Kinemage of the C-alpha trace (Angstrom):
@kinemage 1
@onewidth
@group {chain A} dominant
@subgroup {mainchain}
@vectorlist {calphas} color= white
{ca met a 1} P 0.085 0.019 0.012
{ca glu a 2} L 1.517 3.560 -1.381
{ca cys a 3} L 0.702 6.080 1.484
{ca ser a 4} L 2.181 8.657 -0.782
{ca glu a 5} L -0.415 8.617 -3.079
{ca arg a 6} L -3.063 9.605 -1.065
{ca ala a 7} L -0.919 12.196 0.971
{ca his a 8} L -1.590 14.785 -1.618
{ca ala a 9} L -1.913 18.092 0.491
{ca thr a 10} L -0.327 17.695 3.537
{ca glu a 11} L 0.230 20.096 6.078
{ca phe a 12} L 3.227 18.494 7.964
{ca thr a 13} L 5.463 15.740 6.506
{ca arg a 14} L 8.632 14.356 8.289
{ca phe a 15} L 11.031 12.163 6.334
{ca ala a 16} L 13.676 10.495 8.012
{ca arg a 17} L 15.661 7.499 6.915
{ca arg a 18} L 18.765 5.465 8.231
{ca asn a 19} L 22.150 7.308 8.287
{ca asn a 20} L 24.012 5.647 5.379
{ca ser a 21} L 27.942 6.414 5.296
{ca leu a 22} L 28.595 3.987 2.432
{ca ser a 23} L 26.604 3.219 -1.117
{ca ser a 24} L 25.913 -0.346 -1.721
{ca ser a 25} L 29.145 0.241 -3.912
{ca gly a 26} L 31.145 1.481 -1.129
{ca arg a 27} L 30.095 -1.373 0.537
{ca leu a 28} L 30.920 -3.851 -1.885
{ca phe a 29} L 34.485 -2.318 -2.301
{ca val a 30} L 34.900 -2.500 1.654
{ca phe a 31} L 33.569 -5.920 2.064
{ca ala a 32} L 35.924 -6.886 -0.926
{ca phe a 33} L 39.119 -5.556 0.343
{ca leu a 34} L 38.398 -6.962 4.008
{ca phe a 35} L 38.185 -10.720 2.114
{ca ile a 36} L 41.674 -10.470 0.110
{ca val a 37} L 43.486 -9.128 3.162
{ca ser a 38} L 41.509 -11.591 5.406
{ca ile a 39} L 42.205 -14.682 3.095
{ca gly a 40} L 45.396 -13.517 2.038
{ca ile a 41} L 46.964 -13.369 5.569
{ca ala a 42} L 45.336 -16.642 6.261
{ca ala a 43} L 46.958 -18.201 3.105
{ca ala a 44} L 50.436 -17.088 3.938
{ca phe a 45} L 50.029 -18.744 7.156
{ca ala a 46} L 48.769 -21.965 5.698
{ca val a 47} L 51.742 -21.692 3.276
{ca ile a 48} L 54.340 -21.926 6.273
{ca gly a 49} L 52.332 -24.773 8.077
{ca ala a 50} L 49.431 -23.049 10.120
{ca trp a 51} L 46.889 -24.105 7.951
{ca pro a 52} L 43.901 -24.407 10.640
{ca ile a 53} L 43.762 -20.700 10.071
{ca leu a 54} L 42.251 -20.853 6.884
{ca pro a 55} L 39.004 -22.137 7.639
{ca phe a 56} L 38.634 -19.430 10.751
{ca ala a 57} L 39.148 -16.851 8.139
{ca gly a 58} L 36.637 -18.396 5.735
{ca leu a 59} L 34.276 -18.554 8.228
{ca glu a 60} L 35.019 -15.094 9.604
{ca met a 61} L 34.427 -13.903 6.024
{ca gly a 62} L 31.044 -15.708 6.144
{ca val a 63} L 29.691 -14.264 8.980
{ca leu a 64} L 30.850 -10.675 7.440
{ca tyr a 65} L 29.421 -11.265 4.346
{ca leu a 66} L 25.952 -12.348 6.687
{ca ala a 67} L 26.348 -9.047 8.464
{ca phe a 68} L 26.694 -7.004 5.161
{ca arg a 69} L 23.769 -8.217 3.340
{ca val a 70} L 21.949 -7.573 6.720
{ca phe a 71} L 22.372 -4.075 6.785
{ca glu a 72} L 22.352 -3.912 2.862
{ca arg a 73} L 18.829 -5.458 3.297
{ca his a 74} L 17.988 -2.436 5.296
{ca ala a 75} L 19.846 0.507 3.791
{ca ala a 76} L 16.788 1.998 2.466
{ca asp a 77} L 14.616 1.460 5.266
{ca tyr a 78} L 12.589 4.980 6.259
{ca glu a 79} L 9.618 6.672 7.829
{ca arg a 80} L 7.360 9.429 7.014
{ca ile a 81} L 4.911 11.024 9.108
{ca ala a 82} L 2.066 13.307 7.548
{ca ile a 83} L -0.874 15.203 8.369
{ca ala a 84} L -3.137 16.281 6.094
{ca gly a 85} L -6.568 17.600 7.558
{ca asp a 86} L -7.814 15.158 10.256
{ca arg a 87} L -5.641 12.437 8.986
{ca val a 88} L -2.198 11.561 10.190
{ca glu a 89} L -0.386 8.892 8.174
{ca val a 90} L 2.573 7.121 9.185
{ca glu a 91} L 4.339 5.054 6.298
{ca ile a 92} L 7.061 3.007 7.704
{ca cys a 93} L 9.434 0.864 5.214
{ca glu a 94} L 11.574 -2.011 6.180
{ca ala a 95} L 13.546 -4.426 4.088
{ca gly a 96} L 11.605 -3.269 0.988
{ca arg a 97} L 7.944 -3.513 2.802
{ca ala a 98} L 5.867 -0.751 3.169
{ca arg a 99} L 3.169 -0.484 5.911
{ca cys a 100} L 0.687 2.101 6.227
{ca his a 101} L -0.801 3.380 9.776
{ca glu a 102} L -3.742 6.264 9.409
{ca phe a 103} L -5.093 7.850 12.723
{ca asn a 104} L -7.125 10.368 13.493
{ca arg a 105} L -5.607 13.629 14.042
{ca tyr a 106} L -7.896 14.195 16.843
{ca trp a 107} L -7.468 11.349 18.809
{ca ala a 108} L -4.134 10.461 17.977
{ca gln a 109} L -1.459 10.933 20.999
{ca val a 110} L 2.236 10.929 20.968
{ca val a 111} L 3.468 8.444 23.484
{ca ser a 112} L 7.242 9.023 24.864
{ca gly a 113} L 8.263 5.515 26.649
{ca glu a 114} L 11.526 4.213 28.278
{ca gly a 115} L 14.941 4.614 26.458
{ca ala a 116} L 13.391 7.599 24.503
{ca arg a 117} L 10.952 5.554 22.693
{ca leu a 118} L 8.137 7.539 20.479
{ca ala a 119} L 5.020 6.126 19.663
{ca leu a 120} L 2.140 7.592 18.215
{ca arg a 121} L -1.481 5.957 20.017
{ca ser a 122} L -4.994 6.250 19.218
{ca his a 123} L -8.368 3.553 19.867
{ca gly a 124} L -5.790 0.812 21.324
{ca arg a 125} L -3.324 1.185 18.069
{ca glu a 126} L 0.246 2.194 18.869
{ca val a 127} L 2.853 2.654 16.186
{ca glu a 128} L 6.701 3.397 16.987
{ca ile a 129} L 8.270 5.935 15.057
{ca gly a 130} L 11.275 8.071 15.039
{ca arg a 131} L 13.771 5.000 15.152
{ca his a 132} L 15.935 6.369 12.909
{ca leu a 133} L 16.239 9.372 14.864
{ca asn a 134} L 18.597 10.083 17.556
{ca asp a 135} L 16.846 11.195 21.242
{ca asp a 136} L 17.363 14.963 20.867
{ca gln a 137} L 15.689 14.630 17.034
{ca arg a 138} L 13.251 12.313 18.722
{ca arg a 139} L 12.174 14.678 21.386
{ca ala a 140} L 12.116 17.580 19.014
{ca leu a 141} L 9.751 15.466 16.765
{ca ala a 142} L 7.604 14.460 19.763
{ca arg a 143} L 7.331 18.121 20.625
{ca glu a 144} L 6.329 19.086 17.128
{ca leu a 145} L 3.603 16.431 16.358
{ca gly a 146} L 2.101 17.399 20.035
{ca arg a 147} L 1.559 20.801 18.635
{ca arg a 148} L 0.464 20.296 15.594
{ca leu a 149} L -1.634 17.169 16.194
{ca his a 150} L -3.324 19.251 19.249
{ca gly a 151} L -2.711 22.912 18.259
{ca thr a 152} L -5.140 23.018 16.215
{ca ala a 153} L -7.861 20.586 17.682
{ca gly a 154} L -8.959 23.247 20.107
{ca his a 155} L -7.141 21.683 23.354
């Protein structure tokens, strides 16, 4: 479900994504470099008789490869929060799957919890937001959403 197709006249929009310091090609280059260095060192030790190092180097590179795959899979994750009229839309994309949550603006509440957790709650439903933000940015988002949600509701 594409939320962004429905949100055409928004009063407020916040978009947050992961901080990816390396592109996909950069991550591939780093992995290839580490692979060549690690296997090269292990091969040199294997040549002088310390052959058990080679399988452990291979295992290490296998685990590193899996870690890079998980990171690559989540590199494009994002959150979008939009307020339009009496609706609040939260679109969360994780590992290529987008989920859309819609709340009534006047019933939605901003909830802050332990560990700087931030969520929107309404009618027994709760959606965690701000996972790609640091603590200060999460607090600023909570204040801004509080103003936007209830500032026009007459509270």
